[in-house]
N, C-alpha and C positions, 0 to 999 in steps of 0.2 A: 504494499499500500504506499502510495506516495505521501510525503510529509507536507506537500503543498495543498492538500485537501483540507478544507475547513469544515469542522463538524456542524457549524451553524448554517452552512450552505448545502445541507443535504436534505433530501425530501424522499418520503416513502410513498409508494403508490401500490394499490391492489387492484387487480383485474379479476373479478370473480368468475367471468365467463371462461377465462384461461387458467384459473387457479394459480396465478403468478403474482409474486411480489417484486416490486422494482425499487431499488435504492438509487437515486440520482444524486451524485456528488459533483459539485462544481469546483474545479481547480482554477488557478489563475489563467491558464491558457488552453484548457480543455475540459470536457465533461466526461465523467466516468459513470456508467450505468451498469448496475449489477442486478441480474435477474435470478429469481429462484428456480426457474425452469426455462428450457429452450422452447418457448412457445410463440415467439414473435417472428413473423416473416420480415424480410428486408424492407418491404414496402410499409409494413406496420411500424417498424422501427423508425423509419423516416418520418412518417406521420406523427408518431409520438414525439419525436425531437421537435418538429415544427410546432406542435401544440404546446410543448414546454416553453419554447421561445415566445410564442404568442401570449401565453399566460403570465410571462415574466419570471419564471423559475430560473431560466438561464438567459444569457445575453441574446439580443436580437439577431446577431450575426448567424446563429444556428438555424434561423428560418430559411436560409438559402442553401442549406446542405441538401444535395440531391440524392446522394446515396452514401453508404458507409464505406464502401470499398475505396472510393477516390478521396475521401476525407477522413481517413482512419487516424490521422494525427490530431484531429479536433475532437473526435468522439471515440471513447473505448466502451465496448459492450461486452460484458463478461457474464457467463452463466455460473453463478457462485452463490450458493445458499448458506455459506458459513456465517454471514452477517445476521441471519434470521434467528432471533431468540424469542423463546416463550417466556412471558413475564411470570415471576415466581407466584404471584397471587392467583393467576389462572391455573397454575399447576396445583396449588394447594386446594383450590375450590373444586377442581376436577377430581382430584384424589378423594376428597371428602364425599362428593356425590357418588363416586364409584363404590366406595366402601359401604355407604348406606344402601345403594342399589343391590349389591351382592348379598349383604346381610338380609335384606327384605326378601330377596329371591330364595335364599336358603331357608329362612323361617316359613315361607309360603310352601316350599317343597316339603319341609318336615311336617307341616300341618296336613298337607294332602297325603303323605305317606301314613301318618297316624290315622287319618280318616279311613284310608283303604284297609289298613291292618286291623283296625278295631270295628269295622263294619259300620261306620257312621254314614257312609254314602249309600 
C-alpha cells in the first residue's frame, strides 16, 4: 500500500446486485480502487469512474478517462478483499442470536422426542 494515500480521502461503496464492495482511495496523482470481487466489466469500471468524478469523490480530470488499459497510470483497480472487516459488535450480536436459535431448536426437538416417547401425541 502506498504511503501517499490519505485515509480521509477514501470512500466505500456497496453494489448489492453484484454483491461487491469497493474501496476508493484518492492519492495525490492517481486513484486506487479495491474490489471485494471481480464482478465489474471494463465498461462498468469506466462508468463508475466517471460517476465518481461527476459526484466530486475524485478530481474532474477522471471524467475523461476512456478506458483503463490506456490510462493505467491514473487508475489502479485491484481485486482485494483483505480490507473488508466485520465490525465486532455485529459478530457479537450474530453469535448471541445463533446460540439462542440453536438452544431453542434443541429444546423444541427434546420436547417433540419426549412427546413421541411418552405417547403425548
